[in-house]
Backbone bond lengths (Angstrom), bond angles and torsions (degrees), N, CA, C in turn:
res aa  C-N    CA-C-N  psi(-1)  N-CA   C-N-CA  omega(-1)  CA-C   N-CA-C  phi
1 M - - - 1.463 - - 1.528 109.93 -
2 P 1.336 117.77 129.66 1.468 118.87 176.06 1.524 110.49 -65.19
3 S 1.319 116.07 155.68 1.462 119.95 -178.39 1.520 110.85 -132.13
4 I 1.323 114.91 158.39 1.455 121.72 175.60 1.530 107.80 -147.20
5 D 1.301 115.97 145.03 1.461 121.93 175.55 1.531 108.49 -81.86
6 L 1.327 117.43 141.28 1.463 122.38 172.83 1.519 107.43 -114.72
7 N 1.333 116.13 111.59 1.466 119.56 -175.68 1.521 111.45 -117.40
8 C 1.332 114.41 159.72 1.458 120.51 179.85 1.529 109.24 -143.35
9 D 1.328 116.79 142.32 1.464 122.40 176.09 1.523 107.80 -82.08
10 L 1.339 115.61 119.38 1.463 120.56 -174.37 1.526 111.09 -133.70
11 G 1.328 116.33 -177.22 1.461 121.45 178.81 1.526 112.34 67.62
12 E 1.340 116.80 32.52 1.459 120.01 -173.43 1.523 113.72 -100.87
13 S 1.330 116.87 8.12 1.461 119.92 172.77 1.525 108.86 -72.87
14 F 1.333 115.66 163.40 1.471 119.31 -176.47 1.524 108.67 -154.51
15 G 1.351 115.81 120.36 1.459 119.10 178.95 1.516 111.30 55.44
16 A 1.329 116.18 -122.58 1.466 121.52 -178.16 1.513 112.78 -83.95
17 Y 1.331 117.52 -2.26 1.463 121.34 -174.63 1.528 110.57 -99.93
18 T 1.318 116.65 126.59 1.458 122.18 179.75 1.520 109.85 -106.00
19 I 1.312 116.00 126.33 1.465 122.45 177.76 1.525 108.10 -123.96
20 G 1.308 116.33 129.87 1.455 120.05 176.10 1.519 113.47 83.41
21 M 1.331 115.30 175.26 1.466 123.53 -179.51 1.528 107.95 -126.51
22 D 1.328 114.99 64.09 1.457 121.04 -169.73 1.528 113.75 -55.29
23 A 1.327 117.37 -49.71 1.467 120.32 -175.94 1.521 111.42 -64.23
24 E 1.340 117.25 -31.12 1.454 120.91 179.22 1.527 112.00 -77.62
25 V 1.337 117.23 -33.54 1.465 121.92 -177.54 1.527 112.13 -76.93
26 L 1.320 117.41 -37.71 1.469 121.36 -170.35 1.530 115.36 -56.08
27 P 1.335 120.47 -36.25 1.473 118.24 179.26 1.525 114.54 -62.72
28 F 1.323 117.93 -14.22 1.461 120.96 -174.70 1.531 114.15 -105.27
29 V 1.336 118.33 -2.07 1.464 121.29 -176.77 1.526 110.27 -117.02
30 S 1.331 115.35 164.00 1.467 119.56 178.59 1.529 112.57 -105.72
31 S 1.340 117.50 -16.83 1.460 119.51 175.36 1.520 109.56 -149.97
32 A 1.330 115.44 156.12 1.465 121.42 -177.71 1.516 109.49 -134.02
33 N 1.334 114.83 144.07 1.460 121.92 178.22 1.527 107.00 -109.34
34 I 1.331 116.59 113.65 1.458 120.91 -170.24 1.523 110.49 -102.08
35 A 1.334 115.66 125.13 1.457 121.75 178.50 1.529 110.14 -58.11
36 C 1.332 114.83 144.22 1.465 120.39 -171.10 1.525 113.83 -112.07
37 G 1.332 117.95 17.82 1.450 120.20 173.17 1.509 116.40 102.17
38 F 1.333 118.42 -14.24 1.467 119.68 -178.24 1.531 111.61 -85.75
39 H 1.325 117.26 -48.86 1.466 119.60 178.76 1.524 111.94 -99.03
40 A 1.317 116.35 -20.22 1.459 122.74 -178.55 1.526 107.72 -170.81
41 G 1.327 115.61 170.72 1.454 119.74 178.25 1.511 112.92 83.46
42 D 1.307 115.70 163.83 1.456 122.89 174.16 1.530 106.80 -151.41
43 P 1.335 119.03 173.17 1.472 119.22 -175.52 1.523 114.09 -55.12
44 S 1.325 117.78 -42.06 1.466 119.32 -178.85 1.524 111.21 -66.78
45 V 1.332 116.64 -40.71 1.464 120.74 179.04 1.526 110.28 -66.72
46 M 1.330 116.95 -40.42 1.461 120.27 178.52 1.526 110.70 -61.17
47 Q 1.323 116.22 -46.56 1.464 120.37 179.78 1.531 111.27 -61.06
48 K 1.333 115.63 -47.08 1.466 120.37 -179.69 1.526 110.76 -62.18
49 S 1.327 116.68 -39.57 1.463 120.95 -177.86 1.521 111.54 -65.46
50 V 1.329 116.56 -43.39 1.460 120.53 178.34 1.528 110.32 -61.72
51 L 1.327 116.43 -42.85 1.467 120.07 -179.28 1.532 111.33 -67.28
52 L 1.335 117.40 -35.32 1.459 120.19 175.97 1.527 111.10 -65.55
53 C 1.331 116.40 -41.00 1.466 119.94 176.95 1.524 110.87 -61.87
54 K 1.322 116.17 -41.58 1.473 120.05 177.97 1.531 110.22 -61.38
55 K 1.323 116.32 -42.52 1.467 121.04 -179.46 1.519 111.87 -59.87
56 Y 1.321 117.12 -40.73 1.461 121.10 -175.63 1.527 113.67 -96.68
57 G 1.331 117.74 3.36 1.462 120.60 178.42 1.507 113.73 69.27
58 V 1.339 116.58 31.57 1.452 122.93 -178.60 1.521 110.04 -98.48
59 Q 1.337 117.61 135.80 1.458 121.12 -179.70 1.534 110.39 -69.06
60 V 1.331 115.49 139.15 1.467 121.90 -174.94 1.523 110.68 -98.18
61 G 1.327 115.66 130.75 1.456 120.99 174.60 1.515 111.08 -125.81
62 A 1.320 116.26 149.23 1.469 121.58 173.70 1.526 108.65 -84.87
63 H 1.329 115.27 140.57 1.475 121.36 -176.73 1.540 108.56 -123.50
64 P 1.336 117.20 70.99 1.461 120.06 -176.53 1.521 112.03 -73.07
65 G 1.326 116.15 141.38 1.458 120.52 -179.13 1.506 112.26 -134.34
66 L 1.301 115.89 -175.32 1.457 121.61 175.70 1.529 109.53 -73.58
67 P 1.340 117.84 152.22 1.470 121.01 -179.37 1.525 110.55 -75.09
68 D 1.331 116.86 79.60 1.458 121.70 -171.61 1.521 109.70 -152.36
69 L 1.342 116.77 74.13 1.457 120.53 179.99 1.528 111.53 -61.59
70 Q 1.329 116.46 -42.38 1.461 119.74 -175.92 1.533 111.40 -63.48
71 G 1.325 115.93 -38.08 1.463 120.26 -179.97 1.504 114.01 -94.07
72 F 1.340 117.15 6.48 1.467 122.70 178.60 1.533 111.58 57.02
73 G 1.325 116.43 27.50 1.466 119.82 176.91 1.502 114.72 69.53
74 R 1.336 116.89 13.65 1.463 120.09 -176.46 1.528 112.73 -105.08
75 R 1.336 117.03 8.23 1.465 120.78 176.38 1.524 108.71 -106.00
76 K 1.321 116.78 134.35 1.454 120.72 178.53 1.529 109.98 -63.22
77 M 1.335 115.85 143.29 1.453 121.82 176.39 1.523 108.96 -129.82
78 A 1.312 115.46 149.75 1.465 120.34 177.23 1.521 108.41 -82.39
79 I 1.332 115.76 76.20 1.460 122.14 -177.58 1.529 108.84 -105.26
80 S 1.328 116.30 135.56 1.462 120.11 179.49 1.526 109.91 -79.38
81 P 1.324 117.81 157.79 1.466 119.58 175.53 1.528 112.41 -55.35
82 A 1.330 117.67 -39.00 1.464 120.42 -179.87 1.521 111.46 -64.48
83 E 1.334 116.78 -42.02 1.461 120.11 177.13 1.522 110.83 -64.13
84 A 1.315 116.26 -43.42 1.464 120.15 179.87 1.527 110.88 -61.63
85 E 1.320 116.28 -41.58 1.468 120.20 179.74 1.521 110.55 -59.51
86 A 1.340 116.85 -46.50 1.466 120.69 -179.86 1.528 111.16 -65.62
87 D 1.309 116.31 -42.92 1.466 120.23 -179.67 1.528 111.65 -61.97
88 V 1.332 116.64 -41.16 1.462 119.91 -178.67 1.532 110.56 -69.95
89 I 1.322 117.46 -41.59 1.471 120.18 175.70 1.531 110.45 -57.31
90 Y 1.318 116.39 -45.52 1.471 122.51 -179.17 1.523 110.92 -58.95
91 Q 1.320 116.32 -47.08 1.462 120.21 -176.46 1.528 112.37 -71.37
92 I 1.327 116.69 -39.24 1.465 119.18 175.85 1.524 109.61 -60.56
93 G 1.336 116.24 -44.40 1.460 120.59 -179.41 1.516 112.57 -59.36
94 A 1.334 116.26 -38.83 1.460 119.95 -179.88 1.525 111.23 -64.88
95 L 1.332 117.13 -47.67 1.459 119.02 -178.55 1.523 111.38 -71.04
96 K 1.324 116.52 -35.42 1.464 119.91 -179.49 1.532 111.00 -62.50
97 A 1.335 116.52 -33.11 1.472 119.60 177.85 1.527 110.56 -62.47
98 F 1.323 117.26 -40.11 1.462 120.25 177.53 1.523 111.31 -70.09
99 C 1.326 116.76 -35.22 1.468 120.00 175.14 1.527 110.50 -63.35
100 D 1.327 116.72 -45.77 1.458 120.79 179.55 1.530 110.91 -60.74
101 A 1.335 115.63 -41.73 1.468 119.77 -179.34 1.527 111.53 -65.57
102 A 1.332 116.04 -32.68 1.468 120.78 -179.23 1.525 112.57 -87.20
103 G 1.334 116.63 -9.80 1.459 120.28 -179.35 1.507 113.89 74.62
104 V 1.340 116.66 32.85 1.464 120.69 176.72 1.524 109.01 -124.19
105 P 1.326 118.64 148.76 1.462 120.02 -179.85 1.522 111.98 -76.37
106 L 1.326 116.24 151.81 1.460 120.66 167.92 1.526 105.55 -83.56
107 H 1.307 116.17 106.31 1.458 122.44 -170.30 1.520 112.98 -78.14
108 H 1.342 116.99 -39.50 1.461 120.18 -174.72 1.518 111.66 -155.34
109 V 1.321 115.08 170.77 1.462 122.95 174.15 1.518 107.54 -131.21
110 K 1.325 115.86 130.34 1.469 121.18 176.96 1.526 108.90 -130.99
111 P 1.313 118.85 112.65 1.470 120.05 175.66 1.527 110.80 -58.02
112 H 1.320 115.18 154.25 1.464 121.25 -175.78 1.521 112.55 -108.01
113 G 1.333 115.43 147.71 1.449 122.67 162.76 1.509 116.37 53.14
114 A 1.336 114.74 -127.60 1.466 120.19 -176.34 1.524 111.05 -62.44
115 L 1.327 117.72 -36.25 1.465 120.39 179.52 1.528 109.74 -61.87
116 Y 1.317 116.89 -42.85 1.470 123.32 178.51 1.527 110.55 -60.73
117 N 1.332 115.75 -48.47 1.461 119.92 -176.46 1.527 112.72 -72.09
118 M 1.327 117.53 -34.94 1.462 120.93 176.20 1.528 110.39 -64.99
119 A 1.331 115.64 -44.73 1.468 120.47 -177.52 1.519 111.73 -71.70
120 A 1.335 117.48 -20.39 1.458 119.96 177.46 1.518 111.46 -63.62
121 K 1.353 116.23 -26.89 1.455 121.17 -176.38 1.523 113.96 -110.78
122 D 1.327 117.57 -18.22 1.466 122.80 -172.48 1.531 110.41 -104.54
123 P 1.327 118.45 106.63 1.471 120.31 -176.43 1.528 113.37 -60.36
124 E 1.328 118.42 -37.43 1.466 120.72 -178.69 1.526 111.28 -69.18
125 L 1.321 116.49 -42.28 1.461 120.20 177.47 1.520 110.53 -66.49
126 A 1.312 116.73 -40.87 1.466 121.10 177.50 1.529 111.04 -60.13
127 A 1.326 116.47 -44.15 1.465 120.50 179.68 1.518 111.09 -64.14
128 A 1.337 116.96 -38.69 1.462 120.72 179.70 1.522 111.29 -63.85
129 I 1.324 116.84 -42.08 1.463 120.91 178.45 1.525 110.36 -64.07
130 C 1.316 116.76 -42.20 1.470 120.24 179.11 1.531 111.38 -64.85
131 R 1.317 117.08 -38.93 1.471 119.46 176.01 1.528 110.57 -62.07
132 A 1.325 116.64 -38.72 1.462 120.56 179.26 1.522 111.46 -63.90
133 V 1.321 116.36 -42.49 1.463 120.17 178.75 1.522 110.24 -63.61
134 K 1.313 116.28 -44.88 1.467 119.83 -178.93 1.524 111.27 -64.13
135 A 1.329 116.79 -35.06 1.468 120.34 -179.04 1.527 112.07 -75.12
136 A 1.332 117.11 -41.73 1.462 120.78 -172.18 1.523 113.97 -92.43
137 A 1.327 117.10 -28.25 1.470 120.64 -176.97 1.525 109.19 -151.29
138 P 1.339 117.54 69.59 1.468 120.78 -172.72 1.524 114.50 -61.72
139 E 1.333 118.35 -20.92 1.459 121.05 178.69 1.516 112.27 -85.95
140 A 1.329 116.67 -11.41 1.464 120.45 -176.73 1.520 110.78 -78.94
141 M 1.306 114.89 159.59 1.451 122.85 178.47 1.521 108.79 -101.95
142 L 1.335 116.66 145.62 1.454 120.71 174.05 1.518 109.24 -89.62
143 L 1.320 116.59 130.75 1.458 122.92 174.76 1.526 106.70 -105.30
144 A 1.337 117.44 119.49 1.460 120.45 -171.84 1.519 111.15 -148.27
145 L 1.327 115.69 159.31 1.462 122.51 -177.01 1.526 111.00 -58.26
146 S 1.309 115.35 130.74 1.465 121.49 178.67 1.529 110.89 -53.61
147 G 1.332 115.87 131.12 1.456 121.77 177.68 1.514 116.16 76.32
148 S 1.325 117.00 8.05 1.467 120.90 -174.05 1.525 112.48 -88.09
149 E 1.332 114.70 171.71 1.458 120.82 176.15 1.527 111.14 -63.91
150 M 1.332 117.75 -28.90 1.460 119.60 178.37 1.517 111.34 -65.63
151 I 1.317 117.34 -37.34 1.470 120.26 177.18 1.524 109.35 -61.77
152 R 1.328 115.96 -46.92 1.466 120.28 -178.90 1.525 111.13 -64.12
153 A 1.332 117.68 -41.83 1.469 121.29 -179.39 1.526 110.92 -64.69
154 A 1.319 117.05 -40.41 1.461 120.62 179.01 1.518 111.05 -64.25
155 Q 1.313 116.47 -43.15 1.458 120.46 178.95 1.528 111.12 -63.00
156 T 1.321 117.12 -39.67 1.464 121.72 178.62 1.521 110.98 -63.60
157 L 1.331 116.23 -37.60 1.458 121.31 -176.48 1.529 112.53 -86.25
158 G 1.309 116.98 -8.61 1.463 120.24 179.96 1.518 114.25 82.67
159 L 1.334 117.13 19.68 1.464 120.55 175.55 1.520 110.10 -80.30
160 R 1.311 116.29 145.93 1.465 118.86 167.60 1.525 107.62 -65.37
161 V 1.312 117.16 140.04 1.457 119.60 -175.15 1.517 110.43 -141.36
162 C 1.328 115.89 145.00 1.449 123.39 -178.16 1.528 108.07 -127.05
163 S 1.328 116.76 124.36 1.462 121.24 -178.23 1.528 110.04 -82.98
164 E 1.327 114.68 127.01 1.463 120.95 -173.32 1.522 112.13 -107.59
165 V 1.344 114.90 144.49 1.459 122.54 172.76 1.526 107.58 -127.13
166 F 1.333 116.31 168.15 1.461 120.48 -172.79 1.520 111.92 -123.55
167 A 1.339 114.86 130.94 1.459 120.72 177.98 1.522 111.81 -76.42
168 D 1.319 116.82 -31.05 1.463 120.86 -168.56 1.526 114.01 -116.45
169 R 1.345 117.15 18.46 1.457 120.11 179.41 1.526 110.90 -126.82
170 G 1.350 114.98 146.32 1.446 120.41 175.84 1.516 111.29 -82.48
171 Y 1.344 115.91 154.01 1.466 121.75 -178.41 1.531 110.54 -114.12
172 R 1.331 114.96 145.92 1.457 121.18 170.10 1.530 108.66 -90.72
173 P 1.339 117.75 164.05 1.465 120.17 -176.82 1.524 114.77 -58.94
174 D 1.357 117.93 -23.58 1.468 120.33 179.82 1.525 112.56 -86.18
175 G 1.332 117.80 4.71 1.455 121.21 178.13 1.509 114.66 89.91
176 T 1.333 118.34 -3.20 1.461 121.19 175.51 1.523 109.13 -86.05
177 L 1.329 116.03 166.22 1.459 120.90 -177.39 1.524 110.90 -83.71
178 V 1.325 115.90 145.00 1.466 120.56 174.11 1.520 107.94 -65.43
179 P 1.328 119.51 125.43 1.467 121.04 -178.16 1.531 112.21 -56.72
180 R 1.321 116.25 141.61 1.461 120.75 177.25 1.523 109.52 -58.52
181 G 1.324 116.15 142.56 1.447 121.36 -177.38 1.511 113.03 94.79
182 K 1.332 116.31 -17.61 1.468 120.83 177.63 1.534 109.32 -91.50
183 S 1.313 115.57 152.95 1.457 120.27 177.79 1.529 110.98 -59.12
184 G 1.311 116.17 131.95 1.465 121.04 178.95 1.513 114.99 86.29
185 A 1.341 117.77 5.28 1.474 120.64 -177.22 1.525 112.03 -68.52
186 M 1.335 116.40 -39.02 1.454 120.64 -174.59 1.529 110.92 -114.06
187 I 1.320 115.14 138.37 1.467 121.90 174.06 1.528 106.51 -98.59
188 E 1.319 117.65 116.26 1.460 121.27 -174.89 1.523 112.98 -111.86
189 N 1.320 116.92 -16.05 1.463 120.46 178.69 1.524 110.02 -82.55
190 E 1.315 116.68 124.60 1.463 121.10 -174.55 1.528 112.48 -62.60
191 E 1.311 117.26 -44.26 1.464 120.18 -178.35 1.523 111.31 -66.06
192 E 1.333 116.46 -37.21 1.461 120.30 177.07 1.521 110.59 -64.46
193 A 1.341 116.52 -42.27 1.459 120.52 179.17 1.524 111.28 -61.50
194 I 1.319 116.46 -43.88 1.469 120.65 179.92 1.527 110.55 -63.53
195 A 1.320 116.40 -44.98 1.467 119.91 179.96 1.518 111.14 -61.24
196 R 1.323 117.19 -39.72 1.469 121.13 179.67 1.525 111.07 -66.76
197 V 1.336 116.27 -41.55 1.466 120.38 179.40 1.529 110.09 -62.38
198 L 1.310 117.25 -45.30 1.464 120.49 -179.96 1.527 111.01 -63.44
199 Q 1.321 116.89 -39.49 1.466 120.21 177.80 1.527 110.77 -64.34
200 M 1.334 116.54 -43.47 1.467 119.79 -179.91 1.522 111.36 -66.11
201 A 1.330 116.10 -42.11 1.464 120.12 -177.04 1.519 112.75 -70.70
202 K 1.331 117.65 -38.60 1.464 121.19 -172.77 1.530 113.69 -97.90
203 Q 1.348 117.08 -29.01 1.455 119.65 -176.21 1.526 113.55 -112.58
204 G 1.345 116.90 -15.56 1.462 119.96 -179.95 1.516 113.42 70.81
205 T 1.339 116.57 28.84 1.461 120.78 177.10 1.521 109.59 -139.83
206 V 1.343 115.00 162.09 1.461 121.41 173.33 1.526 107.41 -143.96
207 C 1.307 115.91 151.95 1.465 120.91 179.74 1.526 109.18 -85.83
208 A 1.332 117.05 121.06 1.463 121.85 178.58 1.528 110.10 -78.43
209 I 1.342 116.12 171.73 1.462 120.15 -176.25 1.529 112.66 -65.24
210 D 1.337 117.15 -19.57 1.466 118.86 178.49 1.528 112.14 -93.56
211 G 1.341 115.62 5.16 1.455 120.15 178.91 1.518 114.85 91.74
212 S 1.327 117.66 -7.72 1.469 120.39 -179.92 1.526 110.73 -77.54
213 A 1.335 115.80 157.56 1.457 121.67 177.98 1.521 109.43 -91.94
214 V 1.319 116.52 127.12 1.461 122.58 179.76 1.520 108.69 -106.36
215 A 1.323 117.75 125.59 1.463 121.66 176.54 1.516 109.67 -79.48
216 L 1.334 116.17 138.06 1.462 119.86 178.38 1.521 110.00 -152.09
217 Q 1.329 114.40 165.50 1.462 122.22 177.19 1.523 107.68 -105.51
218 A 1.316 117.28 116.38 1.464 121.21 -174.62 1.525 110.98 -105.75
219 D 1.343 116.21 84.19 1.467 120.57 175.04 1.525 111.02 -87.38
220 S 1.346 115.49 -29.52 1.461 121.19 -177.11 1.515 108.44 -146.33
221 V 1.327 116.49 139.66 1.459 120.49 177.83 1.518 109.00 -116.18
222 C 1.332 116.07 134.12 1.462 122.22 -175.15 1.517 111.72 -106.33
223 V 1.326 115.06 140.92 1.458 123.12 166.59 1.523 106.59 -121.00
224 H 1.321 117.66 129.81 1.468 120.98 -179.27 1.531 110.28 -74.70
225 G 1.328 115.66 125.54 1.456 120.86 -175.66 1.510 114.67 -69.39
226 D 1.346 117.98 -19.95 1.455 119.77 -178.61 1.523 112.42 -89.75
227 G 1.322 117.51 -2.21 1.465 120.96 -179.53 1.514 111.40 -74.55
228 P 1.341 117.35 149.00 1.467 120.38 -178.61 1.520 113.59 -64.63
229 K 1.328 117.08 -23.68 1.467 121.33 -178.60 1.529 112.40 -102.68
230 A 1.329 117.95 11.92 1.470 120.39 -173.30 1.526 112.48 -54.66
231 L 1.330 117.26 -49.32 1.461 119.96 -177.13 1.528 110.86 -66.22
232 A 1.324 116.79 -43.46 1.464 119.90 178.47 1.521 111.18 -62.23
233 F 1.332 116.89 -41.01 1.459 121.07 179.96 1.529 111.10 -62.50
234 V 1.340 117.64 -51.50 1.470 118.68 -175.56 1.525 111.29 -66.64
235 R 1.312 117.52 -34.92 1.464 120.20 177.08 1.526 110.75 -60.99
236 K 1.309 115.99 -49.76 1.464 119.99 -175.30 1.526 112.25 -73.73
237 I 1.328 117.00 -38.64 1.469 119.95 178.59 1.519 110.41 -66.55
238 S 1.344 116.30 -39.11 1.472 119.52 -179.03 1.515 111.86 -66.89
239 A 1.323 117.52 -21.60 1.468 121.15 175.10 1.526 111.34 -90.02
240 A 1.336 116.71 -37.19 1.466 120.67 -174.81 1.523 112.74 -71.00
241 L 1.315 117.72 -37.43 1.466 119.55 -177.37 1.532 112.46 -64.07
242 P 1.344 119.67 -53.30 1.473 118.58 177.86 1.534 112.53 -60.79
243 A 1.345 116.29 -34.92 1.468 119.28 178.93 1.521 111.23 -64.12
244 A 1.347 116.19 -25.59 1.455 120.84 179.11 1.531 112.50 -95.82
245 G 1.328 115.82 8.79 1.461 120.40 176.92 1.511 114.57 85.96
246 V 1.344 118.24 22.78 1.453 122.09 178.93 1.525 108.74 -119.41
247 E 1.323 117.10 118.16 1.452 122.41 -179.37 1.528 110.41 -76.14
248 I 1.332 117.22 140.02 1.463 121.17 174.32 1.517 107.82 -93.31
249 K 1.322 114.47 119.03 1.464 119.47 -172.90 1.526 109.51 -157.81
250 A 1.336 116.66 134.46 1.471 120.12 176.51 1.514 109.85 -63.06
251 Q 1.319 116.88 144.22 1.470 122.01 -176.93 1.532 110.47 -79.82
């Protein structure tokens, strides 16, 4: 039976502010990407998130982002590759300490938001992120956008890499994501999201906003934990994939 990882961005609460329904979502996913304090999260949330993943048998990933709490890491910044490398090492190290304390491995690293999308197109930034992963967590796998520069950089550096697709985001014809705020950026209909996931998992294609078919490698499918439909999406996707003959399993 073919398999695919189902991942979700979690641990994004901060101080008195609660974002997402982490404890409710975790039973339905196979891996989680935990915010590391730069775009969201704080030490207490990181610790709690790692322990929740351990409780539910979910693989733990670091979700490093740009230093932009106010913008939730979704605003582009003029960051150099060297700065990005240091920032990613710092954030991986922080989450890895909580993993070590909990006795669970740091399974993967997935850049967040604007950093993820910038590195998808920028070979130098992609290489810097991959160097950071290799330096801070050489056993971890990189989770990155299918067909992106990060995939190529990881392969060049000899990192394990997992190609990611999105259940709740629109695609442009070049395989990149439709920027947030633009028409078609977010998929909010549950049935549409499920149909897209099944198409990506079984056929290796997705329909772009212009109607064209985009080829992609679907090793892992992401649902954003801060979305209003996150819990509904993971519940239905976690049922639809096995029903269609696709096992949900961390890579």
